N, C-alpha and C positions, 0 to 999 in steps of 0.2 A: 424577687424572693418567692412570691406566690407561684410564678410560672415554674420555677425550679422545683418547688415542692410538689406541684401538680405533675411534673415530668417524672419525678421519682415515684410518686404514687401510681402512675400509669404503668411504669416499667415493672413495678413490684408484682403486677398481676399478669405479666407476660411470662411465657416459657423462656428459659435462659437464652436459647438461640435467637428468638425474636427480640428479646430485650437487648442483646448485643447489637443486632442489626439496626434497631431503632435509634441507637445513639449516633448514627451517621446523619449529620444535619447540614453538611456543606451545601448540597443543592438548595435546601430550603432557605438557608441564609443568603445565598446568591439571588434567589428569586425575590426574597424580601427586600434586597438592595436594588432590585430592578436590573441586574446585570447577568442573569443566568443565560448562557449562550447556546445551550444544546437542544437537540430535538426540535429545531425550527421547522414548522410544516411548510413545505413548498407545494404549491397547487398547480404547477405547470411542468412541462418537460425540462430536463436539464439542458440549458443552453447558456449563451453568454449573458442573457438576461432571463430572469425567472420572476414568477409571482410568488410572494410569500403571504401566507394566511394572516389576515388582520392588517395588511398594509395596502395602501392605495398606490397603484402604479408599479412599474417593473423595478427590479433590483439587479444591479450588475453582479454577475456571479464570478467571483475570483476564489472560490473555495472548492472547485470541482476537480476531479482527477481525469476528466474526459479530455485528455491532451490533444487528441486529433479532432475533437468536436463532432463525434459521430453518434452521440446518444439520440439525437433527433433526426438522423438521416432517414429519409423515406425508404431507401433500399433495405435498411436493416428492419424497419417496421414491417415491410411487405414480406421479407424472409421469415420473420417471426410468425406472422399471420398464416402463411402457407404451412409452416411446421405444425401449428396448432390444428389447422384443418386436417392434416394428414395423420398426426400422431396423438393429438389430444394435448392436455395441459401438463401432464406429468408422466413419469415412468412407473410410479407405484412400486419401486424397488431399487436395489443397489445395482451397480454395474456387474457385480459378481453373480447375481442371480438373474432376474428378469429385466434389469434396467439398462441393457446395452442395445442401442438402436443403430441402424446402419449409418445415420448421420454422425453419431458419436465416433464410429470407426473412421468415417471420412475426415472428421476434424482431427482426430489423432494422427492419421496418416499425413494430412497436409501440414500440421504443426511439426511433425518429425522431419518431413522433407525440408520445411522452411528453416529449421534449426540445425539440419545436418546430423540428426540423432537417429538411432535405430528404433526407438519407440517412445511413446507418450502415454501417460495416464491422465484422465480427466477427473477433476473433483468438482463438487457442487459449490465449493468456496475456496478461494486461495488460502485462507487461514487453515483449512483442513489439510491442504497439501503440505504445508510446512510442519504443522503440529503433528501430522500423521507420519510423514516420511522420516523425519529426523529420529524419533525414538525407535523406529522400525529398523533402520539400516545400521545404527550403532546401539549396542546393548551392553550388558554387564561384561566388563573387561576391556571394552573399547574406549575410545577417546573422542570427545567433541570439543572443538575450539570455535569460538564465536566472537565477533566484534561486539564490543560492549554497548553499541547503539543499534543493534539489529532490531527488526520489527517484532512486535509483540507475539506474532504467530511463531517466529523462531524461538523466542523465549519460552513459549508454551511447550514446544517440542523439547527444549532443554530441560524444563521442569519435569517432564514425563519420563525422559530416558533414564535407564539404569547405567548408562555409560559415565565414565569419569568426565567431568566438564571443566573447562577452563576458558575464561574470557581473556581477550587481549585488548589493549588500548585502541581507541577508535582510529581506524585507518592507519595504524602504526605498524609498518611491516617489520621493523626491527623487533618489536614486542611479539609479533606473531612468530617470528623465527625463534625468539627466546623461549617461548612456551613449547614449541614443537621440539626443540633440542632436548627437552627433558624426558621425552617419551621414546621407548625403544623403536628402532626403525621398522621392525617387523610387525608392530602393533597396528590394529585397524584404527585409522584416524579419519575423522571428517571435519573439515573446516567450512564454516558457513558464514556468508556475508550477504548483506543487501548489495545489489549492483548500484542502485541509486538509493541513498538514505532518505526516507520519505518525509521527514520533518525538516531537516536542515538543507536538503538538496545537494549534498556533495556526493561524489562518485567514488566507489571502491577502486583500489589499484589492482584490478583483475589481472593485468599482465604480470605484475610482480608476484601476485599471489599464486599464479600458475607455476612460476619458477620455484618459489619457496616450497609449495606443496610437492612438486616433483622431487625436489632435493631431499625432502623428509618423508617421502613415500606416503603422502596424505592425499585423500580424495577431497576435491573442492566442489562445493555446492553454492550456486549464486541465485539469489532471489531477484528476478527481473521484473517484479511487479510494476515498478516505475521507470524501468529502462526500455521495456517493450514498446515499440512504436515511437520512441523518442531518440534512441541511439542506434547506430549500426546501419548496415545495408538494409533498405526497405523496412527499417524498424526492428531489426533482429536483437537489439539490446546492447548492453554495455560490454558483454563478453565479445560480441562481434566488433564493437567499436575498437577494442584493443587487439583485434585479430586473433583472439584466443578461444573462440566459441567451440572449436573441435577439441580443445584441451580441457574444458571444464566438464567434469564427469556428470554432474547433476545440475540441470537448469530448471528453475521453477518460474512460473509466471501466472498472472491473473488475467481474467477477462473483464474486470470491472473498471479498468482505466482506459487505455487507448482503444481497446476492443469493445467498449461501450455496452457491456452486458453484465453477467455475473458468473462466477466460477473460477477454476484455476487448473493448473496442470503441472506435471513434472516430466521432464524429458531426460533420457539417459540411454545407455546401451541395452541391448536386448536381454542380457542375463540379469541385469539389475531390475529392469522392468518386470521380467518374469517373477523374480523374487517378490517385488513389492505388490504386484497384482494379487498375490496369494497370501499376503501377510499384513499389509497396512490397514489397520482397523477402521479408520474413518472412510477408507475407500470401500471396504467390504460391507460395512454396516451403516452407510449413509446413502440415501436415495440419490439417483443420478441427476446430473444437471438437466434441466428441463429441455424439451424439444425446441421451444421458442428461443431460449437462451443459446442453445447449440447452433441453431440456424443463423441467428443474428451474429454470433461470433465468426462463423464461417464467412458471412458476407462482409463483416468488418475487416477480416484478414485479407480478403480479396481486394477491398478498397485500399487498405493500407499499402499493399504491395503495388497496386496499379496507379496510385495517385501520390507520387512523391512530393507534389507541391504542398500537401497538407503538412508534412514534416518540415518542409522549408518555411512555411508560414509560421509554424510553431516556434522555430528557432529565431525567426525575425522578431516575433513578439517577445521572446525571451531576452534578446539583446536590447530591444527598445525599453522594456520595463526595467531590466537590470541597471542600465545606464541612468534611467530616470531616478530610481531609488538611490543609487550610489551618489549621483550628483547632488541630491538633497541631504546627504549626510546620514542616511539610515544605516544602522548596523545590520549587515546582511550575511556575515559569516563567510563560509567557503563554498557557497553554492555555485554550481556551474551548469544548472539545469533549469527547466521551466518552473521549478519549485523555488520560490524566493522567501526565505525566512526574514521577518522583521523583528529583531530582538527587542524585548521590553524589560524582561528580567524582574517582573513583579506581577503576581497572579491577579490581584484586584484590578490593576490598571489594564492588564490584558483583557479581562472580561469587560471592563468599562469601555475600552476602545472598540472591541468587537460589537458591543451593543450600540455604541454611538454610530459606528459605521453602518450598521443595518438600518438604523433610523435615518441615516443620510443616503441610503440607497446603494450600499456596497456590502456584499456578502463575502466575508473572509472567515477563516477558522482559527480559533484560539488553540494553542498547544501548550500544555502544562505537564508537570510530572504525573505519571511516569513516562510519558511519551518522549520527554526530554529531561535532562537533569533539572533539579528544582531551581537552580539559579540561571537557567537559560530559557525562561518562558518567552514565547513569541507568538506573533500571528503569522499564519502561513498563507502566502499569496501564490496561487497556481494559475499558470497561463494555459490557454487553449489556442489551437491553430486558428479558430474562428473569431477570436477577439480582434477588434479593430484598434488601431493606434489611438483613435479618439476615445474609445472606451477605457483604454489603459491610462490616457491622460486624465480623464475624469476621476478614475479610481486613485491614481497617485496623488492628485490634488486633495481629495477628500481624506485619504489616509494621512497625508502630511498634516492636514488641519487637525485631525483627531490626535495625532501624536503631540502636536504643539499644545493643544488644549490640556492634555494630561501631563505636560512638561516632560515628555520622554525625549523629545528633540530640543 
């Protein structure tokens, strides 16, 4: 009672906005319970084993998106150092003005050739690519259709656009066709999906989407953030996996997963690129991707294309871990990728298991609403090409123990 009175007293002296924000107490409550799982300080490079601040010994990393295991590759480090020596640490401006370097153009050209597209634009973050491109290419009077479980960056673009927006049921092609049928054939229409859905690990039906979009005169955009380096020839992504890369008009990707750096891109035909270069606000008004990041992405792209054994090792680990979790009775949904969701369906237990695993030397990530529906809380296990089967065995054993302790299994 005293604490409640004190809280009301303190709030009464705040301005309305600060008073509203101060009522958000979920993180403090989780910290008080000893299960707060976010902002864990890592004191080493991203690898299959990492050092975590405040812990003795190494922790097995199963929460990273470094699918090809390139984040600590010495070739990427040397490329980044050379770029800093030549160009400095930043561009001090956007690509539109003073922030275009020759290595930016080189990366654009190599990505365009790699994806079989006429042009590429680089962004300093993948989030900016989606949230900037979507509201730029469809506007008032146009139509945007999106899978109900797309990434938050796509949702951000949806919130910003003046276009008419309509979601369709997750990976449900009949529902996509249903909503498209309601719109005039001559209207400007954009359909957006993740190639790989980043939390549940399932894959979009890009082949069927191409056919449907062609039938209803709609443009298709696929987010390849988690497909690049994982699917397709030399890691070209899910669109290539289905043999439909040339038919997808807008292909988005990030550099922070398989390509082991930071940034993002959009690939398309030359007319669309020309429009976007002169109108996408996050592109025009955000500083360019750094020289070091650009150089390391170029090196990672070369390695990805020249070392197919990395992709093979990734899929070997995926099959090994997938079968282990399945055999032990974990609920893993419809994943068919190196992302393995372990459903818990309870927020406190999800946090508790994440905390217990970290204490036991395994780093995984908790996933709660709004990243997934509120009744589908899970922990997300992500595989890397550089994991060993022994490391996977240790992680599976400890995860199984944690689930049993919390009576999830």
